[in-house]
N, C-alpha and C positions, 0 to 999 in steps of 0.2 A: 892483975892483968889491967891494961889501959882500957878505959871506956870507949866504946864504939859510937860514931855518930850514926845518926838515922840512915845516912847514905851507906855507910860502912856495914851496917847491920842488914841493909838491903842486898848489898853485894855478897855478903856471907849467906844470906838465906837463898839468893839466886844460884849461887854456886852449889850450895848443898842440895837444893831441889834438882838441879841439872844432874849431879851425880846419882842421887837417890832414884830418879826416874830411870836411870840406866843401870841400877843395881851396882853402883861403883862405891860400895862401903869402904873399901880401903882408900879410895880417893877423898872420901869425907875424912877419915881418920887423919889422913896426910895434911889435909887442909887445916883442920883444927889444931893439930901439931905445929903448923907453920905459923898459926896465928899466936900461939902461945909462945912459941920460941922468938918470934920477932918482937912481940911486946916485952919479953924479958931482955932481949938485946937492946931495945931502944932505952930502957929504963936504966940499964947498966952502961949505956953510952959505949957500947962494943960494936964494932963493924962500920961499915961505910954507909953514910946516909947522904943523898945526894938531893940538890934542889930540883933536879928533873933527871929522868933516864936519858942517857947519852943520844938516843935516836930521836928524843923529843924535847929539845931545848927550850921551846916556847912555854912548856909546862912549868918552868921555873917562876913564871910571873904569878902563878896561883900561891906561893909561899908555903908549899908544903914540903916536907923532907921525905924522901922516897928510899925505899931499899928493896931488895929482893931476897926472898927466903924461899927455897925450894923452888917451885914453878910459879910463884906469885909475887907480884909487885904489891907492896904496902905504901900507903901514904899517911903520914903524921902531920898534926898541927899542933903548935904550942899555943896554949890559951892561959889566961890568969889562973885558971883552976888546975892546970898541968896539961900533959900531952892528951890528945884524943886521936884515935886510929879513924881516919876520915875515908880511906878507900881501900879496897882489896880486888885485885883483878889478876886474872891468868896471864902469864908472860905471852900467850898468843893473842891476847885481847886487842882490840882496836883502842889503843891507850889515849890517843887525842880525842876520840868520840867519848871515852869514859870519862875523861878529865872535865869535859864540858858539862857532863852530867852532875859533877860533884861541885862546880864553881858557883 
């Protein structure tokens, strides 16, 4: 699996806590499955990875590659040590607000 940045770990913790507090164990399983699937897809270079989601073209300036898996957007950054997962957010999230938190 691709390493997670501190911000992505925080995103994953926040989403997991949100679902756990509501007794949504299946949502946690789907989230973890989505993280695993998108990391495998990124490493295999399968699927579409965008500079920014279409509704938010200004996010391209951050230099991340984004893709959607299930109900989540994932942001990756290439580094000298390889890719890092830098952001995880639900499709209904305030994406521009989330992007500022990761910049």
